[in-house]
C-alpha positions in Angstrom: 22.2 8.5 69.5 22.4 6.8 66.1 23.3 10.1 64.6 26.2 10.6 67.1 27.5 7.1 66.5 27.3 7.6 62.7 29.4 10.8 63.0 32.0 9.0 65.1 32.2 6.1 62.6 32.6 8.7 59.8 35.5 10.3 61.6 37.3 7.0 62.2 36.8 6.0 58.5 38.2 9.4 57.5 41.3 8.8 59.6 41.8 5.3 58.3 41.3 6.0 54.6 44.7 7.5 53.8 46.5 4.6 55.5 44.3 2.1 53.6 44.8 3.8 50.3 48.6 3.9 50.8 48.6 0.2 51.7 46.6 -0.9 48.7 49.3 0.2 46.3 51.4 -2.7 47.7 48.5 -5.2 48.1 47.5 -4.7 44.5 50.9 -4.9 42.9 51.9 -8.2 41.3 54.3 -10.3 43.5 57.2 -9.9 41.1 56.8 -6.1 40.9 56.5 -5.8 44.6 59.7 -7.9 45.1 61.6 -5.7 42.7 60.5 -2.5 44.5 61.1 -3.9 47.9 64.8 -4.9 47.4 67.4 -2.1 47.3 68.7 -1.8 43.8 72.0 -0.4 42.4 71.7 3.3 41.7 73.0 5.3 38.8 75.6 7.7 40.1 74.8 11.3 39.4 77.1 14.3 38.8 77.2 16.4 41.9 76.0 20.0 41.7 78.5 21.7 43.9 77.4 25.3 43.4 75.7 27.9 45.6 73.3 28.7 42.7 71.9 25.5 41.3 70.8 25.6 37.6 67.4 24.3 36.7 67.5 20.8 35.2 64.8 19.9 32.7 64.7 16.7 30.7 62.1 14.8 28.7 60.7 11.5 30.2 62.8 9.5 27.7 65.9 11.3 28.8 65.2 10.7 32.5 64.4 7.0 31.8 67.7 6.6 30.0 69.6 8.2 33.0 67.8 6.7 36.0 67.3 3.1 37.1 63.7 1.8 36.9 63.4 2.2 40.7 64.7 5.8 40.6 62.4 6.7 37.7 59.4 5.2 39.4 59.9 7.4 42.5 61.5 10.6 41.1 59.4 10.9 37.9 56.3 8.9 38.6 55.8 10.0 42.2 56.1 6.4 43.4 56.9 5.2 46.9 59.6 2.6 47.8 58.8 -0.1 50.3 59.8 0.8 53.9 62.9 -0.6 55.5 64.6 -1.3 52.2 66.9 1.8 51.8 70.6 1.4 52.8 70.5 5.1 53.6 68.6 4.3 56.8 71.8 3.1 58.4 74.0 6.0 57.4 75.2 8.3 60.1 78.6 9.6 58.9 78.9 13.3 58.3 77.9 14.1 54.7 75.3 15.3 52.3 72.3 13.6 50.7 71.9 14.8 47.1 69.1 14.3 44.6 69.6 11.1 42.6 68.3 12.8 39.5 70.3 16.0 39.3 72.9 15.9 42.1 71.6 19.0 43.9 72.3 18.9 47.7 69.1 18.4 49.7 69.8 17.2 53.2 72.7 16.6 55.6 73.4 14.0 58.2 73.2 16.7 60.9 69.4 16.9 60.4 68.8 13.1 60.0 67.1 11.1 62.7 65.5 7.7 63.2 61.8 8.2 62.8 60.9 4.5 63.1 59.0 4.7 59.8 61.4 2.7 57.6 62.3 5.7 55.4 65.2 8.1 55.7 64.0 11.1 57.7 65.2 14.6 58.3 63.9 17.6 60.3 65.1 20.2 57.8 66.6 20.5 54.2 69.9 22.1 53.4 68.4 25.6 53.1 65.2 27.5 52.2 65.6 26.8 48.4 66.7 23.1 48.3 63.2 21.6 48.1 59.8 22.7 46.8 56.6 21.9 48.7 53.1 21.4 47.4 49.8 20.2 48.9 49.0 16.6 47.8 45.3 15.4 48.0 45.9 11.9 46.5 45.0 10.2 49.8 41.9 12.3 50.4 43.4 14.1 53.5 45.9 16.8 52.5 49.7 16.0 52.7 52.7 18.1 51.7 54.7 16.7 48.9 58.4 17.3 48.7 60.2 17.7 45.4 63.7 18.7 44.4 63.6 22.4 43.6 66.2 21.9 40.9 64.7 19.1 38.8 61.2 18.7 40.2 61.9 15.1 41.1 59.5 13.6 43.7 61.3 12.9 47.0 58.5 12.1 49.5 56.4 14.0 52.0 56.8 16.1 55.1 54.8 15.7 58.3 54.5 17.7 61.5 55.6 15.0 63.9 59.4 15.5 63.8 61.8 16.6 66.5 62.9 20.1 67.4 63.8 22.7 66.2 61.4 22.5 63.2 58.9 19.8 64.5 58.9 18.4 60.9 59.7 15.0 59.5 60.8 15.0 55.9 60.0 11.4 55.1 62.1 10.7 52.0 62.4 7.8 49.5 66.0 6.5 49.8 66.2 5.6 46.1 65.6 9.3 45.3 68.7 10.3 47.2 72.5 9.6 47.1 74.9 10.0 50.0 78.2 11.9 49.7 80.6 11.6 52.6 82.2 14.9 53.6 85.7 13.4 53.4 85.0 12.4 49.7 83.9 15.8 48.5 85.2 18.9 50.5 84.0 21.3 47.8 80.4 20.1 48.2 80.7 20.3 52.0 81.9 23.9 51.9 79.2 24.9 49.4 76.5 23.4 51.6 77.8 25.2 54.7 77.7 28.5 52.7 74.1 27.9 51.6 73.0 27.0 55.1 74.5 30.3 56.4 73.0 32.4 53.6 69.5 31.1 53.7 68.8 29.0 56.8 65.6 26.9 56.6 62.5 28.4 58.3 58.9 27.4 58.3 56.1 29.2 56.5 52.3 29.0 57.0 51.9 27.2 53.6 54.2 24.4 54.8 52.0 23.6 57.8 48.7 24.3 56.1 47.8 20.6 55.4 48.4 19.8 59.0 46.3 22.7 60.1 43.4 21.8 57.8 43.5 18.1 58.7 43.5 18.6 62.5 40.9 21.4 62.3 38.5 19.3 60.2 38.9 16.2 62.3 38.6 18.1 65.6 35.6 19.9 64.2 33.9 16.6 63.3 34.3 15.4 66.9 33.0 18.7 68.3 30.0 18.5 65.9 29.3 15.0 67.3 29.3 16.4 70.8 26.8 19.2 69.8 24.6 16.6 68.2 24.6 14.6 71.4 23.5 17.7 73.3 20.8 18.3 70.8 19.5 14.7 71.2 19.6 15.1 75.0 17.7 18.3 75.0 20.8 20.4 75.9 21.8 18.3 78.9 24.5 15.8 79.6 23.1 12.5 81.0 26.2 10.4 81.0 30.0 10.9 81.1 30.1 9.1 77.8 28.4 12.2 76.3 31.6 14.1 76.9 33.8 11.6 75.1 33.8 13.5 71.7 35.3 16.6 73.4 38.5 14.7 74.2 39.6 14.2 70.6 38.1 17.5 69.6 40.4 19.3 72.0 43.4 17.1 71.1 43.1 17.8 67.4 42.4 21.5 68.1 45.7 21.7 70.0 47.6 20.1 67.2 46.2 22.6 64.7 47.1 25.5 67.0 50.7 24.1 67.5 51.0 23.9 63.7 50.1 27.6 63.4 52.5 28.6 66.2 55.4 26.8 64.4 55.0 29.0 61.4 54.8 32.3 63.3 
């Protein structure tokens, strides 16, 4: 019984560690620094990249620092995270395009924006298949998928598998890493985005949902292992309904892993 309880405690701690690690970055920051990062700052306007074939943008850290505001540099070039509920982009619903604050490349449109309730601007799909780059991030122990601008490698945020249809994804973006361009203010950009969406519509691949598959499979497996240990202690028999409890989360996380695989097929 002690072994079973120990396994369950280990699973709970595994689930809580990423959240705790994320929260510590705010708890450990000096008050003045936290205040600076929690209040929306003015952004440096970037030159729009209204072309169907964006050119790679590469600059030295000093060049980026001279171009970007401190908040933009912290997020885009140092992979930082802005405080939730601080971005004015959360309240934008007008038709338009969200471009990279570093290079001006179009990344998302209002058509795919939704209110995720997280406090960060969220989208269920980028402009097209080539707008963003995805990479597995292990910084919070459990794997996450980092999202960067494919044109300048600027850090944008992360993508999770709890978004709405049709992709089931939530691109959770830092507002300071984006700039909004109203369709009425830049018709050339609007037309270019439409051309890119038609030429290479966004689709999921197995690599994009791999972190979700791994996380749910591991957590589900731990709960199932706890159930097997209970059976071993009981001599292969179930003596209480509580002995079946680990099967509930095991099945739940197993279903989530299966759904992630199905989205990429």
